[in-house]
C-alpha positions in Angstrom: 113.2 151.0 126.9 109.9 151.1 125.0 109.9 153.3 121.9 106.6 154.4 120.4 106.2 154.2 116.6 105.9 157.9 116.2 108.9 158.6 118.4 111.0 156.0 116.6 110.0 157.4 113.2 110.9 161.0 114.2 114.2 159.8 115.6 115.0 157.9 112.4 114.2 161.1 110.5 116.6 163.1 112.7 119.3 160.6 112.1 118.7 160.7 108.4 117.9 157.0 108.1 114.5 156.8 106.5 113.7 153.6 104.6 114.4 154.9 101.1 117.9 156.0 102.2 118.8 152.6 103.8 121.7 150.9 102.3 123.2 153.9 100.6 126.4 153.7 102.6 126.0 157.3 103.8 127.1 157.9 107.4 126.0 160.0 110.3 126.7 160.1 114.1 125.3 156.6 114.4 127.6 155.0 111.8 126.9 153.8 108.2 123.3 153.2 107.1 122.2 149.6 107.1 120.8 148.0 103.9 117.3 147.3 105.1 114.6 149.1 107.1 114.6 146.3 109.7 118.3 146.7 110.3 117.8 150.5 110.4 115.3 150.0 113.2 118.0 148.1 115.0 120.5 150.9 114.3 118.1 153.5 115.7 117.8 151.5 118.9 121.6 151.1 119.1 122.0 154.8 118.9 119.0 155.9 121.0 120.2 153.5 123.7 123.6 155.1 123.6 125.3 151.8 122.9 127.6 153.5 120.4 129.1 155.7 123.1 130.8 152.8 124.8 130.9 150.1 122.1 131.5 152.3 119.1 129.6 152.5 115.8 131.5 149.4 114.7 131.4 147.4 118.0 135.2 147.6 118.6 135.3 150.6 121.0 136.0 149.7 124.6 135.4 153.0 126.3 135.4 152.8 130.1 136.1 149.1 130.0 133.1 148.2 127.7 133.3 144.8 125.9 134.6 144.6 122.4 131.4 143.2 120.9 133.1 142.5 117.6 135.1 139.7 119.2 132.9 138.8 122.1 132.1 135.1 122.5 128.9 136.0 124.3 127.6 137.9 121.2 128.9 135.1 118.9 126.8 132.5 120.8 123.7 134.6 120.6 120.8 133.8 118.3 118.1 136.3 117.7 118.7 138.0 121.0 118.3 134.9 123.2 121.5 135.8 125.1 121.8 139.5 124.4 118.2 140.2 125.4 118.5 139.2 129.0 121.8 141.1 129.4 120.3 144.2 127.8 117.2 144.1 130.0 119.1 143.4 133.2 122.0 145.7 132.6 125.5 145.3 134.1 125.5 147.7 137.0 128.5 146.1 138.8 130.9 146.7 135.9 133.1 149.8 135.4 130.9 150.8 132.5 127.7 150.6 134.6 125.7 149.5 131.6 122.1 150.6 132.4 119.1 148.3 132.4 116.7 148.6 129.4 114.0 146.5 131.2 111.2 148.1 129.1 112.7 147.0 125.8 110.1 144.8 124.0 110.9 141.4 122.5 110.6 143.0 119.0 113.1 145.7 119.9 115.5 143.1 121.4 115.2 141.1 118.1 115.9 144.2 116.0 118.8 145.4 118.1 120.4 141.9 118.2 120.0 141.6 114.4 121.8 144.9 113.9 124.6 143.9 116.2 125.1 140.6 114.3 125.0 142.5 111.0 127.8 144.8 112.3 129.8 141.7 113.4 129.3 140.0 110.1 130.6 142.9 108.0 133.4 143.7 110.5 134.6 140.1 110.7 134.3 139.7 106.9 136.6 142.7 106.4 139.1 141.3 109.0 139.1 137.8 107.4 139.4 139.1 103.9 142.5 141.2 104.9 144.0 138.4 107.0 147.0 136.3 105.7 145.7 132.8 106.0 147.9 130.2 107.6 148.6 126.8 106.3 145.3 124.8 106.2 144.6 121.3 107.4 142.1 119.4 105.2 141.1 117.0 108.0 140.3 119.9 110.3 138.5 121.6 107.4 136.2 118.5 107.1 135.4 118.8 110.8 134.5 122.5 110.3 132.4 121.6 107.2 130.5 118.8 109.0 130.4 120.5 112.4 131.1 124.1 113.5 130.2 125.8 110.2 127.1 123.6 109.6 127.9 123.5 105.8 126.7 119.9 105.5 123.2 120.9 106.5 122.7 122.6 103.1 125.6 121.3 100.9 127.6 118.3 100.0 131.3 119.0 99.8 131.5 117.5 96.4 128.8 119.8 94.9 130.2 122.9 96.7 133.9 122.5 95.7 133.5 123.2 92.0 131.6 126.4 92.6 134.5 128.0 94.3 136.6 130.0 91.9 140.3 129.6 91.5 141.4 133.0 92.8 142.0 132.8 96.6 140.2 136.1 97.4 137.2 135.0 95.4 137.1 131.7 97.3 137.1 133.6 100.6 134.4 136.0 99.4 132.1 133.1 98.4 132.6 131.3 101.6 132.2 134.3 104.0 129.6 136.5 102.2 127.8 134.6 99.5 124.7 136.2 97.9 122.3 134.3 100.2 123.9 135.9 103.3 123.6 139.6 102.1 120.6 141.4 103.6 117.9 142.3 101.2 114.9 144.6 101.7 111.7 142.6 102.2 113.6 139.2 102.5 113.8 137.7 105.9 117.1 135.8 106.5 116.5 132.1 106.0 118.4 129.2 107.7 121.2 129.3 105.1 121.7 133.0 105.5 121.8 132.7 109.3 124.3 129.8 109.1 126.7 131.7 106.8 126.4 134.8 109.0 127.1 132.8 112.2 130.1 131.2 110.6 131.6 134.5 109.4 131.0 136.1 112.8 132.9 133.4 114.6 135.4 132.2 112.1 139.2 132.5 112.6 141.8 132.8 109.8 142.9 129.2 110.7 139.3 127.9 110.5 138.8 129.6 107.1 142.1 128.2 105.8 141.2 124.7 107.0 137.8 124.7 105.3 139.2 126.1 102.0 142.0 123.5 102.1 139.5 120.7 102.5 137.2 122.0 99.7 140.1 122.7 97.3 141.2 119.1 97.7 137.9 117.7 96.4 137.3 117.1 92.7 
């Protein structure tokens, strides 16, 4: 679905999501405003394409058998729309939901839409993990997460990271799941570190978080 600049701008005005309002936390029929203009473009596409009718404004709705995108492994494996893009363009006509094909959606629109979906997943999974009661952690498994799945070792050494975690359990989780570098900022494109943190938060389980924290807490 190709959207002209003028059409997109007028639609954003109608939704009440002009750039200066982005990130205010206000809500409309399309959900809460996103913190940057780029993410607002993705939100406009999500609403214009009627994604929210089946998947909900927070990705968890499963109307007519639609997938719960908050916990979808397919979405979790996506990077910049490389998996979501072909699905969106092809549609899923054989499913109960009969998801239409958006074959005219441009690569830029796919990128913006995917970025917004990942943003919703990050904040949704962050809320879930912060509220979750963490099980007993396993330090050896946490080291594997640090060196492997989470990709922490690409930017940090465990010994340098451990002292930066505060003593309060909730503060440790916050710093792990949503550090300052991972928070969207206007005019700042997500770098590799921000993308890595977002990917970890999107796909983390309470057990994985507990294992990683247990490993880091055990280091001096």
